[in-house]
C-alpha positions in Angstrom: 168.9 16.5 -31.4 172.5 16.2 -32.6 175.7 18.0 -31.9 177.2 18.1 -35.4 180.2 16.0 -34.3 180.3 13.1 -36.8 180.9 9.7 -35.2 181.9 7.8 -38.3 181.6 7.5 -42.0 179.2 4.9 -43.4 178.5 3.7 -46.9 175.4 3.1 -48.9 175.0 -0.6 -49.4 171.6 -0.7 -51.2 168.9 1.7 -52.4 165.4 0.3 -52.9 162.7 2.4 -54.7 159.3 1.9 -53.1 155.9 3.6 -53.5 157.0 7.3 -53.0 159.6 6.1 -50.5 163.2 5.2 -50.9 164.7 2.6 -48.6 168.4 3.1 -47.7 170.7 0.4 -46.3 173.8 2.0 -44.8 176.8 0.1 -43.6 178.3 1.1 -40.3 180.5 -0.2 -37.6 179.2 -2.6 -34.9 180.2 0.0 -32.4 177.6 2.4 -33.8 174.9 -0.2 -34.3 175.3 -2.3 -31.2 173.0 -0.3 -28.9 170.5 0.9 -31.5 166.9 -0.1 -31.8 164.2 0.2 -34.5 162.7 3.7 -34.0 166.0 5.4 -33.0 167.1 8.5 -34.8 170.4 8.8 -36.7 171.8 11.8 -38.5 172.7 10.8 -42.0 174.6 13.7 -43.6 172.7 15.9 -41.2 169.3 14.4 -42.0 167.4 13.0 -39.0 166.2 9.5 -40.2 164.5 6.8 -38.2 165.9 3.3 -38.1 163.4 0.8 -39.7 165.6 -2.3 -39.6 169.0 -3.2 -38.3 171.6 -6.0 -38.4 175.2 -6.0 -37.2 176.9 -3.5 -39.3 173.9 -2.3 -41.3 171.1 0.2 -40.6 168.0 0.7 -42.8 166.0 3.9 -43.2 163.0 5.2 -45.2 163.1 8.6 -47.0 159.9 10.2 -48.2 159.7 12.5 -51.3 159.9 15.7 -49.2 163.2 14.5 -47.8 164.5 13.5 -51.2 163.5 17.0 -52.7 165.1 19.0 -49.9 168.3 17.0 -49.3 171.1 15.3 -51.2 169.7 11.9 -50.4 168.2 11.7 -53.9 171.8 11.9 -55.2 173.1 8.8 -53.4 174.4 5.8 -55.2 175.6 2.5 -53.9 179.0 3.2 -52.4 178.3 6.8 -51.5 180.0 7.8 -48.2 177.8 9.4 -45.6 178.4 11.1 -42.2 176.7 9.3 -39.3 175.9 10.6 -35.8 173.7 9.1 -33.1 171.2 11.4 -31.4 172.2 13.1 -28.2 171.6 11.5 -24.8 170.5 13.5 -21.8 173.6 14.7 -19.9 176.0 14.1 -22.8 178.4 16.7 -24.0 177.7 18.9 -27.0 181.0 19.3 -28.9 179.6 21.3 -31.8 176.3 23.2 -31.7 172.7 21.9 -31.3 171.3 20.6 -34.5 167.8 19.3 -35.2 168.5 17.2 -38.3 166.0 19.2 -40.3 167.7 20.4 -43.5 166.8 23.9 -44.6 168.3 23.8 -48.1 171.0 22.4 -50.3 174.1 24.4 -50.9 176.4 24.1 -53.9 180.2 23.9 -53.9 181.6 26.8 -55.9 185.3 26.5 -54.9 187.6 24.0 -53.3 190.9 25.5 -52.1 193.8 23.4 -50.7 195.4 25.3 -47.8 198.3 23.4 -46.5 196.9 20.2 -44.9 193.4 21.8 -44.7 190.8 22.9 -47.2 188.6 25.9 -47.8 185.2 25.5 -49.3 183.1 28.2 -50.9 179.4 27.4 -50.8 176.5 29.1 -52.4 173.1 29.4 -50.7 170.1 31.4 -52.0 168.5 34.7 -51.2 165.9 33.3 -48.9 168.5 31.8 -46.5 171.6 33.9 -46.9 170.4 36.5 -44.4 170.9 33.9 -41.7 174.5 33.2 -42.6 176.9 35.4 -40.7 180.7 35.3 -40.2 181.7 33.4 -37.1 178.3 31.9 -36.8 177.6 28.1 -37.0 176.2 26.1 -39.8 175.6 22.4 -40.3 177.2 21.0 -43.5 176.3 17.3 -44.2 175.8 17.0 -40.5 179.1 18.6 -39.5 179.1 21.6 -37.2 181.2 24.2 -38.9 182.1 27.8 -38.1 181.4 30.2 -41.0 184.2 32.2 -42.4 183.9 35.2 -44.8 180.4 35.9 -46.2 179.8 37.5 -49.6 176.1 38.0 -50.5 174.8 34.4 -51.2 178.2 32.7 -50.8 180.2 31.8 -47.7 183.6 30.2 -47.0 184.5 27.6 -44.4 187.9 26.4 -43.3 188.3 22.7 -42.7 191.0 21.3 -40.5 192.7 17.9 -41.2 190.8 16.1 -38.5 187.4 17.2 -40.1 188.7 16.1 -43.5 189.8 12.7 -42.1 186.7 11.9 -40.2 183.9 13.2 -42.5 182.9 13.1 -46.2 183.7 16.8 -46.6 187.1 15.9 -48.0 185.4 14.2 -50.9 183.6 17.3 -52.1 184.4 18.8 -55.5 183.1 21.7 -57.6 179.4 21.7 -58.2 178.6 19.1 -55.5 175.5 19.7 -53.4 175.6 19.6 -49.6 172.9 19.6 -46.9 172.8 22.8 -45.0 171.1 23.3 -41.6 171.0 26.9 -40.4 171.6 27.6 -36.7 168.1 27.9 -35.2 169.1 30.6 -32.7 170.4 32.7 -35.6 167.1 32.4 -37.4 165.2 33.4 -34.3 167.4 36.5 -33.6 167.3 37.7 -37.2 163.5 37.2 -37.6 162.8 38.8 -34.2 165.0 41.8 -34.9 163.5 42.2 -38.4 159.9 42.1 -36.9 160.7 44.6 -34.2 162.3 47.1 -36.7 159.4 46.6 -39.1 156.9 47.4 -36.3 158.8 50.5 -35.3 158.8 51.6 -38.9 
């Protein structure tokens, strides 16, 4: 589990194509890697990946085809900047909202609006998932816990403060970029349960 509070930005150092698996080497600080072990989970742009190898300042992960199809990992190039977060520890604080690291879909950036020192993003989802996106709810965007702003059918807006822009890769997003989206699981449960109850009453 993760909180959606990005610890730091890493960078893709190498991408190796295997047999239906892509191996990623991601550079990070020694502060992030020093207490990690093979088998630990890390959120990479919101995707829960397992460490397969590690050295000082570099973590390696394997991504299977399902992960490549569902997330933006298939778009990575050497030099791509990614958001990194260690998994939560028992008793630790949750600064954002609980996230599983399982991406539901890719969203697409439709507008980038400069608002003073901040930015607004307009992101498009699809019909299957838009029913779970509600104003003032939570959503994970590239592993960042963000509060949802205005919602219009399959599009929603988020407002990004300078600290978020400085500490994550959301500041790099431009028109037509894809992002990883994780819908809040409690919202999914409430919507599905309510829909089922109303359907049964009908």
